[in-house]
PyMOL Python script that loads the backbone (N, CA, C, O; Angstrom):
from pymol import cmd

cmd.read_pdbstr("""\
ATOM      1  N   MET A   1     160.070 159.451-104.453  1.00  0.00           N
ATOM      2  CA  MET A   1     159.318 157.981-104.315  1.00  0.00           C
ATOM      3  C   MET A   1     159.624 157.031-103.351  1.00  0.00           C
ATOM      4  O   MET A   1     160.793 156.717-103.576  1.00  0.00           O
ATOM      5  N   ALA A   2     159.237 156.444-102.462  1.00  0.00           N
ATOM      6  CA  ALA A   2     159.581 155.223-101.437  1.00  0.00           C
ATOM      7  C   ALA A   2     159.589 154.103-102.413  1.00  0.00           C
ATOM      8  O   ALA A   2     158.830 153.966-103.373  1.00  0.00           O
ATOM      9  N   GLY A   3     160.588 153.296-102.022  1.00  0.00           N
ATOM     10  CA  GLY A   3     160.404 151.821-102.834  1.00  0.00           C
ATOM     11  C   GLY A   3     161.908 151.672-103.483  1.00  0.00           C
ATOM     12  O   GLY A   3     162.964 151.747-102.855  1.00  0.00           O
ATOM     13  N   GLY A   4     161.744 151.434-104.943  1.00  0.00           N
ATOM     14  CA  GLY A   4     162.472 151.756-105.528  1.00  0.00           C
ATOM     15  C   GLY A   4     162.412 151.099-107.406  1.00  0.00           C
ATOM     16  O   GLY A   4     161.373 150.657-107.896  1.00  0.00           O
ATOM     17  N   TRP A   5     163.614 151.179-108.100  1.00  0.00           N
ATOM     18  CA  TRP A   5     163.640 150.487-109.045  1.00  0.00           C
ATOM     19  C   TRP A   5     164.411 149.480-109.548  1.00  0.00           C
ATOM     20  O   TRP A   5     165.537 149.330-109.073  1.00  0.00           O
ATOM     21  N   VAL A   6     163.893 148.516-110.710  1.00  0.00           N
ATOM     22  CA  VAL A   6     164.837 147.569-111.038  1.00  0.00           C
ATOM     23  C   VAL A   6     164.944 148.185-112.158  1.00  0.00           C
ATOM     24  O   VAL A   6     164.030 148.951-112.464  1.00  0.00           O
ATOM     25  N   TYR A   7     166.292 147.984-113.230  1.00  0.00           N
ATOM     26  CA  TYR A   7     166.627 148.544-114.310  1.00  0.00           C
ATOM     27  C   TYR A   7     167.565 147.466-115.218  1.00  0.00           C
ATOM     28  O   TYR A   7     167.789 146.360-114.727  1.00  0.00           O
ATOM     29  N   ILE A   8     168.051 147.773-116.413  1.00  0.00           N
ATOM     30  CA  ILE A   8     168.730 147.039-117.123  1.00  0.00           C
ATOM     31  C   ILE A   8     169.702 148.143-117.669  1.00  0.00           C
ATOM     32  O   ILE A   8     169.356 149.322-117.604  1.00  0.00           O
ATOM     33  N   MET A   9     170.723 147.840-118.122  1.00  0.00           N
ATOM     34  CA  MET A   9     171.595 148.847-118.621  1.00  0.00           C
ATOM     35  C   MET A   9     172.135 147.569-119.807  1.00  0.00           C
ATOM     36  O   MET A   9     172.243 146.362-119.590  1.00  0.00           O
ATOM     37  N   ALA A  10     172.432 148.386-121.185  1.00  0.00           N
ATOM     38  CA  ALA A  10     173.221 147.620-121.906  1.00  0.00           C
ATOM     39  C   ALA A  10     174.109 148.629-122.718  1.00  0.00           C
ATOM     40  O   ALA A  10     174.120 149.860-122.694  1.00  0.00           O
ATOM     41  N   ASP A  11     174.962 147.594-123.557  1.00  0.00           N
ATOM     42  CA  ASP A  11     175.953 148.619-124.576  1.00  0.00           C
ATOM     43  C   ASP A  11     175.215 148.830-125.943  1.00  0.00           C
ATOM     44  O   ASP A  11     175.554 149.830-126.575  1.00  0.00           O
ATOM     45  N   ARG A  12     174.410 148.153-126.392  1.00  0.00           N
ATOM     46  CA  ARG A  12     173.970 148.132-127.549  1.00  0.00           C
ATOM     47  C   ARG A  12     172.718 147.237-127.801  1.00  0.00           C
ATOM     48  O   ARG A  12     172.271 146.440-126.975  1.00  0.00           O
ATOM     49  N   TYR A  13     172.292 147.427-128.835  1.00  0.00           N
ATOM     50  CA  TYR A  13     170.993 146.433-129.424  1.00  0.00           C
ATOM     51  C   TYR A  13     171.229 145.079-128.912  1.00  0.00           C
ATOM     52  O   TYR A  13     172.096 144.674-129.686  1.00  0.00           O
ATOM     53  N   ARG A  14     170.994 144.148-128.098  1.00  0.00           N
ATOM     54  CA  ARG A  14     171.155 142.658-127.746  1.00  0.00           C
ATOM     55  C   ARG A  14     172.346 142.354-127.341  1.00  0.00           C
ATOM     56  O   ARG A  14     172.823 141.230-127.495  1.00  0.00           O
ATOM     57  N   GLY A  15     172.949 143.316-126.784  1.00  0.00           N
ATOM     58  CA  GLY A  15     174.488 143.303-126.463  1.00  0.00           C
ATOM     59  C   GLY A  15     174.500 142.458-124.995  1.00  0.00           C
ATOM     60  O   GLY A  15     173.843 141.453-124.723  1.00  0.00           O
ATOM     61  N   THR A  16     175.437 143.173-124.155  1.00  0.00           N
ATOM     62  CA  THR A  16     175.858 142.628-122.861  1.00  0.00           C
ATOM     63  C   THR A  16     174.863 143.782-122.154  1.00  0.00           C
ATOM     64  O   THR A  16     174.600 144.920-122.544  1.00  0.00           O
ATOM     65  N   MET A  17     174.366 142.980-120.847  1.00  0.00           N
ATOM     66  CA  MET A  17     173.416 143.263-120.251  1.00  0.00           C
ATOM     67  C   MET A  17     173.612 143.362-118.448  1.00  0.00           C
ATOM     68  O   MET A  17     173.941 142.300-117.920  1.00  0.00           O
ATOM     69  N   TYR A  18     173.450 144.402-117.654  1.00  0.00           N
ATOM     70  CA  TYR A  18     173.532 144.478-116.119  1.00  0.00           C
ATOM     71  C   TYR A  18     172.190 144.675-115.650  1.00  0.00           C
ATOM     72  O   TYR A  18     171.603 145.609-116.196  1.00  0.00           O
ATOM     73  N   VAL A  19     171.503 143.985-114.710  1.00  0.00           N
ATOM     74  CA  VAL A  19     170.263 144.284-114.036  1.00  0.00           C
ATOM     75  C   VAL A  19     170.696 144.350-112.606  1.00  0.00           C
ATOM     76  O   VAL A  19     171.352 143.589-111.894  1.00  0.00           O
ATOM     77  N   GLY A  20     170.013 145.710-112.385  1.00  0.00           N
ATOM     78  CA  GLY A  20     170.335 146.095-111.339  1.00  0.00           C
ATOM     79  C   GLY A  20     168.923 146.743-110.207  1.00  0.00           C
ATOM     80  O   GLY A  20     167.741 146.750-110.553  1.00  0.00           O
ATOM     81  N   VAL A  21     169.385 147.182-109.005  1.00  0.00           N
ATOM     82  CA  VAL A  21     168.331 147.578-108.331  1.00  0.00           C
ATOM     83  C   VAL A  21     168.889 148.689-107.488  1.00  0.00           C
ATOM     84  O   VAL A  21     170.062 148.741-107.118  1.00  0.00           O
ATOM     85  N   THR A  22     167.544 149.970-107.087  1.00  0.00           N
ATOM     86  CA  THR A  22     168.330 151.388-106.859  1.00  0.00           C
ATOM     87  C   THR A  22     167.224 151.868-106.231  1.00  0.00           C
ATOM     88  O   THR A  22     166.139 151.322-106.435  1.00  0.00           O
ATOM     89  N   ALA A  23     167.351 153.106-105.262  1.00  0.00           N
ATOM     90  CA  ALA A  23     166.122 153.568-104.809  1.00  0.00           C
ATOM     91  C   ALA A  23     166.188 154.841-105.416  1.00  0.00           C
ATOM     92  O   ALA A  23     165.247 155.541-105.042  1.00  0.00           O
ATOM     93  N   ASP A  24     167.107 155.528-106.383  1.00  0.00           N
ATOM     94  CA  ASP A  24     167.011 156.820-107.104  1.00  0.00           C
ATOM     95  C   ASP A  24     167.830 156.108-108.490  1.00  0.00           C
ATOM     96  O   ASP A  24     168.993 155.713-108.576  1.00  0.00           O
ATOM     97  N   LEU A  25     167.082 156.116-109.184  1.00  0.00           N
ATOM     98  CA  LEU A  25     167.007 155.561-111.021  1.00  0.00           C
ATOM     99  C   LEU A  25     168.199 156.396-111.578  1.00  0.00           C
ATOM    100  O   LEU A  25     169.123 155.891-112.216  1.00  0.00           O
ATOM    101  N   ILE A  26     168.065 158.091-111.193  1.00  0.00           N
ATOM    102  CA  ILE A  26     168.257 159.042-112.059  1.00  0.00           C
ATOM    103  C   ILE A  26     169.662 159.099-111.503  1.00  0.00           C
ATOM    104  O   ILE A  26     170.534 159.220-112.364  1.00  0.00           O
ATOM    105  N   LEU A  27     170.061 159.038-110.263  1.00  0.00           N
ATOM    106  CA  LEU A  27     171.738 159.004-109.769  1.00  0.00           C
ATOM    107  C   LEU A  27     172.275 157.907-110.056  1.00  0.00           C
ATOM    108  O   LEU A  27     173.485 158.002-110.264  1.00  0.00           O
ATOM    109  N   ARG A  28     171.705 156.575-110.177  1.00  0.00           N
ATOM    110  CA  ARG A  28     172.457 155.520-110.160  1.00  0.00           C
ATOM    111  C   ARG A  28     172.790 155.356-111.850  1.00  0.00           C
ATOM    112  O   ARG A  28     173.822 154.911-112.352  1.00  0.00           O
ATOM    113  N   VAL A  29     171.595 155.853-112.528  1.00  0.00           N
ATOM    114  CA  VAL A  29     172.220 155.670-114.165  1.00  0.00           C
ATOM    115  C   VAL A  29     173.399 156.672-114.575  1.00  0.00           C
ATOM    116  O   VAL A  29     174.196 156.379-115.467  1.00  0.00           O
ATOM    117  N   ALA A  30     173.457 157.942-113.822  1.00  0.00           N
ATOM    118  CA  ALA A  30     174.234 158.797-114.312  1.00  0.00           C
ATOM    119  C   ALA A  30     175.683 158.209-113.543  1.00  0.00           C
ATOM    120  O   ALA A  30     176.794 158.595-113.904  1.00  0.00           O
ATOM    121  N   GLN A  31     175.529 157.482-112.730  1.00  0.00           N
ATOM    122  CA  GLN A  31     176.697 156.690-112.225  1.00  0.00           C
ATOM    123  C   GLN A  31     177.489 155.886-113.381  1.00  0.00           C
ATOM    124  O   GLN A  31     178.672 155.829-113.714  1.00  0.00           O
ATOM    125  N   HIS A  32     176.208 155.248-113.872  1.00  0.00           N
ATOM    126  CA  HIS A  32     176.665 154.201-114.759  1.00  0.00           C
ATOM    127  C   HIS A  32     177.365 154.746-115.677  1.00  0.00           C
ATOM    128  O   HIS A  32     178.514 154.441-115.997  1.00  0.00           O
ATOM    129  N   ARG A  33     176.621 155.654-116.174  1.00  0.00           N
ATOM    130  CA  ARG A  33     177.551 156.356-117.173  1.00  0.00           C
ATOM    131  C   ARG A  33     178.610 157.175-117.166  1.00  0.00           C
ATOM    132  O   ARG A  33     178.963 157.503-118.298  1.00  0.00           O
ATOM    133  N   ILE A  34     179.356 157.699-116.127  1.00  0.00           N
ATOM    134  CA  ILE A  34     180.340 157.828-116.084  1.00  0.00           C
ATOM    135  C   ILE A  34     181.313 157.180-115.403  1.00  0.00           C
ATOM    136  O   ILE A  34     182.132 157.769-114.698  1.00  0.00           O
ATOM    137  N   GLY A  35     181.275 155.749-115.598  1.00  0.00           N
ATOM    138  CA  GLY A  35     181.742 154.607-114.931  1.00  0.00           C
ATOM    139  C   GLY A  35     182.379 154.566-113.496  1.00  0.00           C
ATOM    140  O   GLY A  35     183.511 154.391-113.045  1.00  0.00           O
ATOM    141  N   LYS A  36     181.076 154.818-112.967  1.00  0.00           N
ATOM    142  CA  LYS A  36     181.370 154.882-111.261  1.00  0.00           C
ATOM    143  C   LYS A  36     180.155 153.944-111.057  1.00  0.00           C
ATOM    144  O   LYS A  36     180.231 153.424-109.944  1.00  0.00           O
ATOM    145  N   GLY A  37     179.288 153.631-111.605  1.00  0.00           N
ATOM    146  CA  GLY A  37     178.090 152.705-110.885  1.00  0.00           C
ATOM    147  C   GLY A  37     178.242 151.630-110.302  1.00  0.00           C
ATOM    148  O   GLY A  37     177.805 151.415-109.172  1.00  0.00           O
ATOM    149  N   SER A  38     179.234 150.358-111.369  1.00  0.00           N
ATOM    150  CA  SER A  38     179.469 149.226-111.039  1.00  0.00           C
ATOM    151  C   SER A  38     180.651 149.027-111.560  1.00  0.00           C
ATOM    152  O   SER A  38     180.950 149.976-112.285  1.00  0.00           O
ATOM    153  N   GLU A  39     181.733 147.941-111.499  1.00  0.00           N
ATOM    154  CA  GLU A  39     182.833 147.415-112.124  1.00  0.00           C
ATOM    155  C   GLU A  39     182.447 146.996-113.347  1.00  0.00           C
ATOM    156  O   GLU A  39     183.158 147.144-114.341  1.00  0.00           O
ATOM    157  N   PHE A  40     181.258 146.426-113.366  1.00  0.00           N
ATOM    158  CA  PHE A  40     181.052 145.570-114.404  1.00  0.00           C
ATOM    159  C   PHE A  40     180.469 146.061-115.553  1.00  0.00           C
ATOM    160  O   PHE A  40     180.587 145.594-116.686  1.00  0.00           O
ATOM    161  N   CYS A  41     179.367 147.738-114.953  1.00  0.00           N
ATOM    162  CA  CYS A  41     179.416 148.164-116.135  1.00  0.00           C
ATOM    163  C   CYS A  41     180.438 149.093-116.880  1.00  0.00           C
ATOM    164  O   CYS A  41     180.408 149.291-118.095  1.00  0.00           O
ATOM    165  N   ALA A  42     181.244 149.579-116.104  1.00  0.00           N
ATOM    166  CA  ALA A  42     182.821 150.373-116.725  1.00  0.00           C
ATOM    167  C   ALA A  42     183.386 149.331-117.184  1.00  0.00           C
ATOM    168  O   ALA A  42     183.900 149.818-118.191  1.00  0.00           O
ATOM    169  N   ARG A  43     183.656 148.311-117.191  1.00  0.00           N
ATOM    170  CA  ARG A  43     184.208 147.251-117.832  1.00  0.00           C
ATOM    171  C   ARG A  43     183.946 147.285-119.054  1.00  0.00           C
ATOM    172  O   ARG A  43     184.831 147.455-119.892  1.00  0.00           O
ATOM    173  N   TYR A  44     182.303 147.081-119.452  1.00  0.00           N
ATOM    174  CA  TYR A  44     181.920 146.446-120.568  1.00  0.00           C
ATOM    175  C   TYR A  44     181.119 147.825-121.025  1.00  0.00           C
ATOM    176  O   TYR A  44     180.330 147.734-121.966  1.00  0.00           O
ATOM    177  N   GLY A  45     181.278 148.859-120.492  1.00  0.00           N
ATOM    178  CA  GLY A  45     181.077 149.942-121.680  1.00  0.00           C
ATOM    179  C   GLY A  45     179.312 150.242-121.447  1.00  0.00           C
ATOM    180  O   GLY A  45     178.805 150.659-122.489  1.00  0.00           O
ATOM    181  N   LEU A  46     178.493 150.125-120.485  1.00  0.00           N
ATOM    182  CA  LEU A  46     177.084 149.661-120.527  1.00  0.00           C
ATOM    183  C   LEU A  46     176.701 151.165-119.365  1.00  0.00           C
ATOM    184  O   LEU A  46     176.672 151.504-118.182  1.00  0.00           O
ATOM    185  N   THR A  47     176.389 151.806-121.235  1.00  0.00           N
ATOM    186  CA  THR A  47     175.811 152.990-120.360  1.00  0.00           C
ATOM    187  C   THR A  47     174.399 153.215-120.911  1.00  0.00           C
ATOM    188  O   THR A  47     173.954 154.354-120.770  1.00  0.00           O
ATOM    189  N   ARG A  48     173.828 152.540-121.359  1.00  0.00           N
ATOM    190  CA  ARG A  48     172.460 153.031-122.218  1.00  0.00           C
ATOM    191  C   ARG A  48     171.345 152.170-120.908  1.00  0.00           C
ATOM    192  O   ARG A  48     171.603 151.129-120.304  1.00  0.00           O
ATOM    193  N   LEU A  49     170.388 152.844-120.817  1.00  0.00           N
ATOM    194  CA  LEU A  49     169.542 152.418-119.752  1.00  0.00           C
ATOM    195  C   LEU A  49     168.295 151.804-120.832  1.00  0.00           C
ATOM    196  O   LEU A  49     167.606 152.659-121.388  1.00  0.00           O
ATOM    197  N   VAL A  50     168.077 150.691-121.056  1.00  0.00           N
ATOM    198  CA  VAL A  50     167.070 149.984-121.756  1.00  0.00           C
ATOM    199  C   VAL A  50     165.906 149.608-121.473  1.00  0.00           C
ATOM    200  O   VAL A  50     164.922 149.573-122.212  1.00  0.00           O
ATOM    201  N   TRP A  51     166.046 149.191-119.907  1.00  0.00           N
ATOM    202  CA  TRP A  51     164.608 149.161-119.063  1.00  0.00           C
ATOM    203  C   TRP A  51     164.357 149.361-117.808  1.00  0.00           C
ATOM    204  O   TRP A  51     165.282 148.920-117.127  1.00  0.00           O
ATOM    205  N   ALA A  52     163.272 149.968-116.998  1.00  0.00           N
ATOM    206  CA  ALA A  52     163.358 149.763-115.786  1.00  0.00           C
ATOM    207  C   ALA A  52     161.817 149.903-115.374  1.00  0.00           C
ATOM    208  O   ALA A  52     160.993 150.486-116.079  1.00  0.00           O
ATOM    209  N   GLY A  53     161.564 149.368-114.293  1.00  0.00           N
ATOM    210  CA  GLY A  53     160.477 149.177-113.534  1.00  0.00           C
ATOM    211  C   GLY A  53     160.595 149.545-111.928  1.00  0.00           C
ATOM    212  O   GLY A  53     161.637 149.425-111.283  1.00  0.00           O
ATOM    213  N   SER A  54     159.321 150.021-111.392  1.00  0.00           N
ATOM    214  CA  SER A  54     159.506 150.747-110.126  1.00  0.00           C
ATOM    215  C   SER A  54     158.276 149.651-109.478  1.00  0.00           C
ATOM    216  O   SER A  54     157.484 148.849-109.973  1.00  0.00           O
ATOM    217  N   SER A  55     158.582 150.069-108.244  1.00  0.00           N
ATOM    218  CA  SER A  55     157.904 149.144-106.708  1.00  0.00           C
ATOM    219  C   SER A  55     157.712 150.020-106.060  1.00  0.00           C
ATOM    220  O   SER A  55     158.469 150.984-106.166  1.00  0.00           O
ATOM    221  N   GLU A  56     156.581 150.055-105.085  1.00  0.00           N
ATOM    222  CA  GLU A  56     156.674 150.732-103.901  1.00  0.00           C
ATOM    223  C   GLU A  56     157.374 150.531-102.628  1.00  0.00           C
ATOM    224  O   GLU A  56     157.766 151.293-101.744  1.00  0.00           O
ATOM    225  N   GLN A  57     157.410 149.137-102.832  1.00  0.00           N
ATOM    226  CA  GLN A  57     158.308 148.077-101.774  1.00  0.00           C
ATOM    227  C   GLN A  57     159.781 147.697-102.340  1.00  0.00           C
ATOM    228  O   GLN A  57     159.855 146.927-103.298  1.00  0.00           O
ATOM    229  N   THR A  58     160.802 148.166-101.823  1.00  0.00           N
ATOM    230  CA  THR A  58     161.828 147.885-101.464  1.00  0.00           C
ATOM    231  C   THR A  58     162.401 146.318-101.888  1.00  0.00           C
ATOM    232  O   THR A  58     163.333 145.913-102.583  1.00  0.00           O
ATOM    233  N   ASP A  59     161.302 145.660-101.066  1.00  0.00           N
ATOM    234  CA  ASP A  59     162.294 144.336-101.023  1.00  0.00           C
ATOM    235  C   ASP A  59     161.443 143.439-102.169  1.00  0.00           C
ATOM    236  O   ASP A  59     161.646 142.252-102.423  1.00  0.00           O
ATOM    237  N   ALA A  60     160.443 144.313-102.791  1.00  0.00           N
ATOM    238  CA  ALA A  60     159.667 143.585-103.759  1.00  0.00           C
ATOM    239  C   ALA A  60     160.870 143.834-105.268  1.00  0.00           C
ATOM    240  O   ALA A  60     161.220 142.965-106.066  1.00  0.00           O
ATOM    241  N   CYS A  61     161.239 145.182-105.249  1.00  0.00           N
ATOM    242  CA  CYS A  61     162.252 145.350-106.114  1.00  0.00           C
ATOM    243  C   CYS A  61     163.551 144.593-105.931  1.00  0.00           C
ATOM    244  O   CYS A  61     164.217 144.452-106.956  1.00  0.00           O
ATOM    245  N   ILE A  62     163.993 144.119-104.896  1.00  0.00           N
ATOM    246  CA  ILE A  62     165.174 143.098-104.226  1.00  0.00           C
ATOM    247  C   ILE A  62     164.498 141.521-105.192  1.00  0.00           C
ATOM    248  O   ILE A  62     165.116 140.869-106.033  1.00  0.00           O
ATOM    249  N   ALA A  63     163.464 141.352-104.822  1.00  0.00           N
ATOM    250  CA  ALA A  63     163.111 139.974-105.137  1.00  0.00           C
ATOM    251  C   ALA A  63     163.349 140.418-106.933  1.00  0.00           C
ATOM    252  O   ALA A  63     164.485 140.128-107.308  1.00  0.00           O
ATOM    253  N   HIS A  64     162.867 140.764-107.527  1.00  0.00           N
ATOM    254  CA  HIS A  64     162.483 141.181-108.891  1.00  0.00           C
ATOM    255  C   HIS A  64     163.917 141.114-109.555  1.00  0.00           C
ATOM    256  O   HIS A  64     164.229 140.398-110.506  1.00  0.00           O
ATOM    257  N   GLU A  65     164.612 141.873-108.969  1.00  0.00           N
ATOM    258  CA  GLU A  65     165.865 142.291-109.618  1.00  0.00           C
ATOM    259  C   GLU A  65     166.944 140.576-109.767  1.00  0.00           C
ATOM    260  O   GLU A  65     167.639 140.135-110.682  1.00  0.00           O
ATOM    261  N   LYS A  66     166.566 139.992-108.256  1.00  0.00           N
ATOM    262  CA  LYS A  66     167.040 138.142-108.445  1.00  0.00           C
ATOM    263  C   LYS A  66     166.660 137.276-109.018  1.00  0.00           C
ATOM    264  O   LYS A  66     167.211 136.181-109.137  1.00  0.00           O
ATOM    265  N   ARG A  67     165.377 137.720-109.593  1.00  0.00           N
ATOM    266  CA  ARG A  67     164.516 137.176-110.089  1.00  0.00           C
ATOM    267  C   ARG A  67     165.138 137.101-112.153  1.00  0.00           C
ATOM    268  O   ARG A  67     165.443 136.154-112.878  1.00  0.00           O
ATOM    269  N   LEU A  68     165.076 138.404-112.353  1.00  0.00           N
ATOM    270  CA  LEU A  68     165.669 139.140-113.669  1.00  0.00           C
ATOM    271  C   LEU A  68     167.242 138.368-113.827  1.00  0.00           C
ATOM    272  O   LEU A  68     167.591 138.172-114.991  1.00  0.00           O
ATOM    273  N   LYS A  69     167.978 138.026-112.987  1.00  0.00           N
ATOM    274  CA  LYS A  69     169.247 138.115-112.891  1.00  0.00           C
ATOM    275  C   LYS A  69     169.178 136.323-113.314  1.00  0.00           C
ATOM    276  O   LYS A  69     169.864 135.900-114.244  1.00  0.00           O
ATOM    277  N   ARG A  70     168.548 135.681-112.750  1.00  0.00           N
ATOM    278  CA  ARG A  70     168.571 134.203-112.987  1.00  0.00           C
ATOM    279  C   ARG A  70     167.289 134.205-114.326  1.00  0.00           C
ATOM    280  O   ARG A  70     166.640 133.162-114.251  1.00  0.00           O
ATOM    281  N   TRP A  71     166.875 134.998-115.331  1.00  0.00           N
ATOM    282  CA  TRP A  71     166.347 134.588-116.508  1.00  0.00           C
ATOM    283  C   TRP A  71     167.291 134.514-117.651  1.00  0.00           C
ATOM    284  O   TRP A  71     168.330 135.161-117.779  1.00  0.00           O
ATOM    285  N   ARG A  72     166.967 133.949-118.173  1.00  0.00           N
ATOM    286  CA  ARG A  72     167.574 133.643-119.707  1.00  0.00           C
ATOM    287  C   ARG A  72     167.727 134.827-120.420  1.00  0.00           C
ATOM    288  O   ARG A  72     167.073 135.792-120.024  1.00  0.00           O
ATOM    289  N   ARG A  73     168.531 134.974-121.496  1.00  0.00           N
ATOM    290  CA  ARG A  73     169.111 136.443-122.225  1.00  0.00           C
ATOM    291  C   ARG A  73     167.706 136.303-122.925  1.00  0.00           C
ATOM    292  O   ARG A  73     166.989 137.195-122.473  1.00  0.00           O
ATOM    293  N   GLU A  74     167.162 135.694-123.662  1.00  0.00           N
ATOM    294  CA  GLU A  74     166.011 135.879-124.428  1.00  0.00           C
ATOM    295  C   GLU A  74     164.982 136.311-124.006  1.00  0.00           C
ATOM    296  O   GLU A  74     164.162 136.977-124.638  1.00  0.00           O
ATOM    297  N   TRP A  75     164.906 135.859-122.524  1.00  0.00           N
ATOM    298  CA  TRP A  75     163.349 136.681-121.780  1.00  0.00           C
ATOM    299  C   TRP A  75     163.405 138.073-121.468  1.00  0.00           C
ATOM    300  O   TRP A  75     162.549 138.957-121.429  1.00  0.00           O
ATOM    301  N   LYS A  76     165.140 138.024-121.166  1.00  0.00           N
ATOM    302  CA  LYS A  76     165.119 139.532-120.783  1.00  0.00           C
ATOM    303  C   LYS A  76     165.378 140.709-122.368  1.00  0.00           C
ATOM    304  O   LYS A  76     165.374 141.940-122.347  1.00  0.00           O
ATOM    305  N   PHE A  77     165.541 139.979-123.354  1.00  0.00           N
ATOM    306  CA  PHE A  77     165.431 140.457-124.553  1.00  0.00           C
ATOM    307  C   PHE A  77     164.065 140.999-124.674  1.00  0.00           C
ATOM    308  O   PHE A  77     163.841 142.202-124.800  1.00  0.00           O
ATOM    309  N   ALA A  78     162.801 139.727-124.619  1.00  0.00           N
ATOM    310  CA  ALA A  78     161.395 140.204-124.869  1.00  0.00           C
ATOM    311  C   ALA A  78     161.106 141.028-123.853  1.00  0.00           C
ATOM    312  O   ALA A  78     160.102 141.713-124.047  1.00  0.00           O
ATOM    313  N   LEU A  79     161.811 141.226-122.555  1.00  0.00           N
ATOM    314  CA  LEU A  79     161.035 142.210-121.620  1.00  0.00           C
ATOM    315  C   LEU A  79     161.564 143.456-121.898  1.00  0.00           C
ATOM    316  O   LEU A  79     160.900 144.385-121.437  1.00  0.00           O
ATOM    317  N   ILE A  80     162.420 143.713-122.428  1.00  0.00           N
ATOM    318  CA  ILE A  80     162.937 145.183-122.896  1.00  0.00           C
ATOM    319  C   ILE A  80     161.989 145.327-124.261  1.00  0.00           C
ATOM    320  O   ILE A  80     161.154 146.229-124.334  1.00  0.00           O
ATOM    321  N   GLU A  81     162.163 144.490-125.197  1.00  0.00           N
ATOM    322  CA  GLU A  81     161.658 144.893-126.462  1.00  0.00           C
ATOM    323  C   GLU A  81     160.088 145.178-126.504  1.00  0.00           C
ATOM    324  O   GLU A  81     159.598 145.875-127.393  1.00  0.00           O
ATOM    325  N   ARG A  82     159.461 144.695-125.663  1.00  0.00           N
ATOM    326  CA  ARG A  82     158.052 144.814-125.470  1.00  0.00           C
ATOM    327  C   ARG A  82     157.528 146.464-124.957  1.00  0.00           C
ATOM    328  O   ARG A  82     156.405 146.956-125.063  1.00  0.00           O
ATOM    329  N   GLU A  83     158.700 147.032-124.419  1.00  0.00           N
ATOM    330  CA  GLU A  83     158.537 148.682-124.153  1.00  0.00           C
ATOM    331  C   GLU A  83     159.160 149.568-124.701  1.00  0.00           C
ATOM    332  O   GLU A  83     158.805 150.734-124.870  1.00  0.00           O
ATOM    333  N   ASN A  84     160.634 148.796-125.171  1.00  0.00           N
ATOM    334  CA  ASN A  84     161.774 149.694-126.173  1.00  0.00           C
ATOM    335  C   ASN A  84     161.944 148.650-127.042  1.00  0.00           C
ATOM    336  O   ASN A  84     162.692 147.804-126.551  1.00  0.00           O
ATOM    337  N   PRO A  85     161.570 148.385-128.077  1.00  0.00           N
ATOM    338  CA  PRO A  85     162.096 147.655-129.504  1.00  0.00           C
ATOM    339  C   PRO A  85     163.139 148.159-130.228  1.00  0.00           C
ATOM    340  O   PRO A  85     163.694 147.709-131.230  1.00  0.00           O
ATOM    341  N   ASP A  86     163.321 149.079-129.637  1.00  0.00           N
ATOM    342  CA  ASP A  86     164.450 149.415-130.548  1.00  0.00           C
ATOM    343  C   ASP A  86     165.743 149.739-129.767  1.00  0.00           C
ATOM    344  O   ASP A  86     166.730 150.211-130.332  1.00  0.00           O
ATOM    345  N   TRP A  87     165.701 149.475-128.479  1.00  0.00           N
ATOM    346  CA  TRP A  87     166.759 149.416-127.506  1.00  0.00           C
ATOM    347  C   TRP A  87     167.376 150.700-127.413  1.00  0.00           C
ATOM    348  O   TRP A  87     168.597 150.793-127.533  1.00  0.00           O
ATOM    349  N   LEU A  88     166.407 152.045-127.141  1.00  0.00           N
ATOM    350  CA  LEU A  88     166.794 153.176-127.464  1.00  0.00           C
ATOM    351  C   LEU A  88     167.200 153.607-125.757  1.00  0.00           C
ATOM    352  O   LEU A  88     166.624 152.938-124.900  1.00  0.00           O
ATOM    353  N   ASP A  89     168.066 154.582-125.335  1.00  0.00           N
ATOM    354  CA  ASP A  89     168.722 154.722-124.202  1.00  0.00           C
ATOM    355  C   ASP A  89     167.277 155.841-123.417  1.00  0.00           C
ATOM    356  O   ASP A  89     166.993 156.980-123.789  1.00  0.00           O
ATOM    357  N   LEU A  90     166.648 155.108-122.376  1.00  0.00           N
ATOM    358  CA  LEU A  90     165.853 155.335-121.823  1.00  0.00           C
ATOM    359  C   LEU A  90     166.039 156.960-120.601  1.00  0.00           C
ATOM    360  O   LEU A  90     165.050 157.515-120.122  1.00  0.00           O
ATOM    361  N   PHE A  91     167.443 157.405-120.344  1.00  0.00           N
ATOM    362  CA  PHE A  91     167.151 157.739-119.280  1.00  0.00           C
ATOM    363  C   PHE A  91     167.004 159.322-119.414  1.00  0.00           C
ATOM    364  O   PHE A  91     167.005 160.006-118.390  1.00  0.00           O
ATOM    365  N   GLU A  92     166.895 159.833-120.515  1.00  0.00           N
ATOM    366  CA  GLU A  92     165.968 161.183-120.656  1.00  0.00           C
ATOM    367  C   GLU A  92     164.539 161.106-120.036  1.00  0.00           C
ATOM    368  O   GLU A  92     163.980 161.811-119.196  1.00  0.00           O
ATOM    369  N   ARG A  93     164.236 160.265-120.574  1.00  0.00           N
ATOM    370  CA  ARG A  93     162.473 159.776-120.359  1.00  0.00           C
ATOM    371  C   ARG A  93     162.055 160.271-118.462  1.00  0.00           C
ATOM    372  O   ARG A  93     161.168 160.899-117.884  1.00  0.00           O
ATOM    373  N   PHE A  94     163.588 159.364-118.008  1.00  0.00           N
ATOM    374  CA  PHE A  94     163.343 159.542-116.529  1.00  0.00           C
ATOM    375  C   PHE A  94     163.590 160.488-115.515  1.00  0.00           C
ATOM    376  O   PHE A  94     163.106 160.666-114.398  1.00  0.00           O
ATOM    377  N   ALA A  95     164.899 161.333-116.510  1.00  0.00           N
ATOM    378  CA  ALA A  95     165.652 162.715-115.972  1.00  0.00           C
ATOM    379  C   ALA A  95     164.651 163.052-115.850  1.00  0.00           C
ATOM    380  O   ALA A  95     164.429 164.182-115.416  1.00  0.00           O
TER     381      ALA A  95
END
""", "prot")
cmd.dss("prot")
cmd.show_as("cartoon", "prot")
cmd.util.cbc("prot")
cmd.orient("prot")
């Protein structure tokens, strides 16, 4: 798929979160899960993919990531819980 993905990783229900953007969601999440995706995810044990959204335009993904990073925690919780109320790991759904 051209474009990319905006995604949120977490360690647990309503825990620490990381917002990222990537062209290859499966590869990037796999990297996070083995501690190679980002120092932040590795430091805090963020291995659970709890939300992901795609766009055919890379610049739209980057802009959305920047917006999400400025959102309050409660707004991110609401975004996640609209589609994933139990904060399940969605990795297998996309793999």
